[in-house]
C-alpha positions as CSV (number, residue, x, y, z in Angstrom):
1,M,0.0,0.0,0.0
2,P,1.4,3.5,-0.9
3,K,2.2,6.1,1.7
4,M,-0.4,8.6,2.8
5,K,0.2,12.0,1.4
6,S,-0.4,15.2,3.4
7,N,-2.6,17.9,1.8
8,R,0.0,20.4,0.5
9,A,-2.4,23.4,0.4
10,A,-3.3,22.7,4.1
11,S,0.3,22.2,5.1
12,K,1.2,25.6,3.9
13,R,-1.6,27.2,5.8
14,F,-1.5,25.5,9.2
15,R,1.3,24.7,11.5
16,L,1.2,22.5,14.7
17,T,2.3,24.1,18.0
18,G,4.4,22.3,20.6
19,S,1.3,21.5,22.6
20,G,-0.5,20.0,19.6
21,K,-2.8,22.9,18.8
22,I,-3.0,24.2,15.2
23,R,-1.8,27.7,14.3
24,R,-3.2,29.7,11.4
25,S,-2.8,33.0,10.0
26,K,-5.6,35.6,10.0
27,A,-7.7,36.5,7.0
28,Y,-8.4,40.0,5.5
29,A,-4.8,41.2,5.6
30,S,-3.8,41.0,2.0
31,H,-5.5,43.9,0.2
32,I,-7.8,46.9,0.6
33,L,-5.7,48.1,3.6
34,T,-6.2,51.8,3.3
35,K,-9.6,51.8,5.1
36,K,-8.3,49.5,7.9
37,S,-6.9,51.1,11.0
38,A,-3.3,50.6,12.0
39,K,-4.4,48.8,15.1
40,R,-6.6,46.4,13.1
41,K,-3.7,45.7,10.5
42,R,-1.3,45.1,13.5
43,N,-3.6,42.5,15.1
44,L,-4.0,40.7,11.7
45,R,-0.3,40.1,11.6
46,K,-0.6,37.9,14.7
47,N,-1.3,34.2,14.4
48,G,-4.7,32.7,15.5
49,L,-5.6,29.2,16.6
50,I,-8.0,26.8,14.9
51,A,-11.4,26.3,16.6
52,G,-11.6,23.1,18.6
53,S,-14.4,21.7,16.4
54,D,-12.1,21.9,13.3
55,E,-8.9,20.4,14.8
56,K,-9.5,16.8,14.0
57,R,-10.3,17.5,10.4
58,I,-7.2,19.8,9.9
59,K,-4.9,17.3,11.7
60,L,-5.8,14.6,9.2
61,L,-4.9,16.9,6.3
62,I,-1.5,18.1,7.6
63,T,-0.1,14.9,9.2
64,K,2.0,12.7,7.0
């Protein structure tokens, strides 16, 4: 039986933390930035965490 492949798109978007949670980057930070405040843009640079209900599904995609 061949090896399982990880989903490459998901692997580029999500990272596992040391404690096993899944880190993600925030949305709405790529364009139309002139109307967004500096505080909002600064907070969009930070990483977020995946909701607990989605963790199992995302882990299946990113684990090899």
